[in-house]
Every structure is written in C-alpha cells, then in structure tokens.
N, C-alpha and C positions, 0 to 999 in steps of 0.2 A: 739510913740509906741516903744516897746522894742521887739527886734527880736532875737530868738534863732535858728540859722540855722542848728542845729545838725540833721543830716540825720537819718531817721528811718531804714536805710538799714543795719546798723551794728548790729551784733548779741547781743552785750552787752546791747543795748537799751531795750531789753525784760526784763531785770532784774534791771534796774535802773530808778530812778526818778530824773531828774536834779533839784537839790535844787535851782538853780537860777530861775527856773520856779515859785516857791513859792515866792521868793524875788521879782521877776518882778511883780507878781500878787499883792503882798502887796503894791507895789508902787502906785497902783491906775491908772496905765497906761495900755492901751491895749497891749496884748502879742500876737505875731505872731510866729508860730513855726510849725514843723511837728508833726503829731500825733505819739507819740512813744508808743511802746507796754507797757512800764512800767508806763505809766500815766493812772490812773484809769478813767473809763468813766465818773464818776461824775464831772470831771474837764472840760469836753468837751464844755459845754455851756458857759464857762468863758474864753476859749482860742480861738484864731483865727488860724485855721490850713491852711497850704499850701495844695493844692489839690494833686499835684504830685511833684516828685523830678525833678525840672528843674529851670533854671535861670529865664525863662519867667514867670513861676508860682509864684516864689518868688516876682518878680517885680510886677505882677498883684495884688497879695494880699496886698503888701505894698501900692500900688497906691489906691486900694479899701479903705483901712483904712484911708489913708491921705485925700481922697475925702469926708469922713464923716465930718459932722459938729463938731465943738469943743465940743458941748453939747453931741452929740452921742458918741464921743470918751470918754468923761468924764464919761458917764453912763456905758459904757462897762468896763472901768477901775475900777470904783467904785464898780460895781457888783462883779468883780473878787476879789477886796480887801476885801469886806464883806464876800465873800465865805471863803477866807483864814482865816480871823479873827474868823469866827464862826465854821469852819470845819477843823481847823489846826490839826497838829499832837498831840498837847496837848489836844485839845478837843476830838479827837478820842481816845487817851490813857485814858482819864478820863472815857469815855463811857465803854471802855474795863475793866478798874479797877472796876467800879461800877457793871458791869455784873459779874465779878469774885467774888465779895463780896456776891452775891446772891447764889453762889454755895455752 
C-alpha cells in the first residue's frame, strides 16, 4: 500500500488536490490517506481513509489493509487504477471541451 499522511487540518488542503494521490492510484496499489477537503467525493470509493487524526488510527488502518488477502488488495488497487485511467483530468477536460462545442 501507499500512504499519504498529509493531515486534513491545514487550511490549504481545502484548495489543493495532492497530485501524488493520482500517481499512487495509477500504480494499482491501495492508497491510504486522510480525506482532504480538496479531494472530490467521487474519489472516496477508491481511497482508504484514516478515520481520525491520531497515530493509533493510522496504525489501525495500515494493519487493516495489510491483513487483507493479496487478492483483495489487488482488486482495490486495480479499481483505483481503472478509475484514474477512465476519469483522469484529460478525460474530464475532453468532456468539458465537448460540452463547450455544443454552445
């Protein structure tokens, strides 16, 4: 698994989307992180979030993922990868440009 421990308590996380999140998801490996305000809700089902900000919570989530079977972890990672490949910024921009052509 890949872990991004950036806390959601900083003000700037409301206005940013960590690009490493997309890179992590593209790797096909489960991603564990905090839910940041700048991450759209559509990503939620492909990311594994820490429940609260604490060392124990981080440890518990990592253990939870590690205790999954290799197959389960592979499926989680592959779903995230497919999401990025089909819903990436290029895909979203193409949808926007197609919509603008209709105006």
